[in-house]
N, C-alpha and C positions, 0 to 999 in steps of 0.2 A: 743163578748158578747154572741152570741147564744150558743157557746160551754160551757160556764160557768154559764149560766142562771139557777138559782136554780129550777125554775119550771120544767125544762126539766129532772131533776134528782129526783123528789119527789118519783117516783116509786121504786127507789133504797133504800128508807128509810124503815126500819122495821116498819110495822104497830104496833100500840100500844105505840110507843115511844112518850112520851109527849114533847110538845114544849111550850115555853113562847116567845112571839114576842112582842116587844115594838117598836114603830115607830113614828117619828116626821112627821107630815103632811106637813111640809114645807121643807122636805129633798130634796136637789138639787142633791145629789149624787145617791141616790136610790129613784126613784119616788114613792110617797106614794101609787099610784094605784097598785103597785106590791105587797104590803103587804096583802091586802084582797084577792088577787088572790092566793097568797101562802097559806094563812090560809085555803081557800076553798079547794085547792088541797091537803093539808095535811089531812084535815078532811075526804075528799073522800078516801084518802089512809088508813084511820083508825087510824090516830094519833090525840089524844086529844090536843087541842090548847087553850091556854089562850092568848088573843090578846088585847093590850092596845095601843091606839093612842093618840097623844098629838098635838092638833091643833097649838100651839104656837112654836113648836120646829122644828128644822132642823135635820141635821145629828149629833146627840149628844144633850144632854139636858142642856140648860143654866139655866132655872128657877129652883130655889130650890124646889118649891112645886112639880114639875114634877120629879126631881131627887129622892126626898124622896118617891114619889109614886112608881116610876119604880123600885128603888132599894129595896123598901119594898116588892113589888111583886116578885122580884128575890129571896129574902131571903125566902119568903113563899114557892115559887116553889122548891127551893133547900131542904128546910125542909120536904116538902111533898114527893119529889121524890128521894132524895139522902140519907135520914136517914135510 
């Protein structure tokens, strides 16, 4: 785990590269506590980050309202940064 932990490699990411992070707060595979740590590390590295958390979700979104919100944010992010 230590070798592949994302937090250990944030310094290798080009500053200024934008990120969109969505995370279920009930995720059992990737503990939610890691998401805010990653967001903070990316911002300290100079990367703009949009972060959305979903209290009712685990690893993958079940509820339609959360899927619509997350995928809507994904489309907005792509339109903003990839067009």
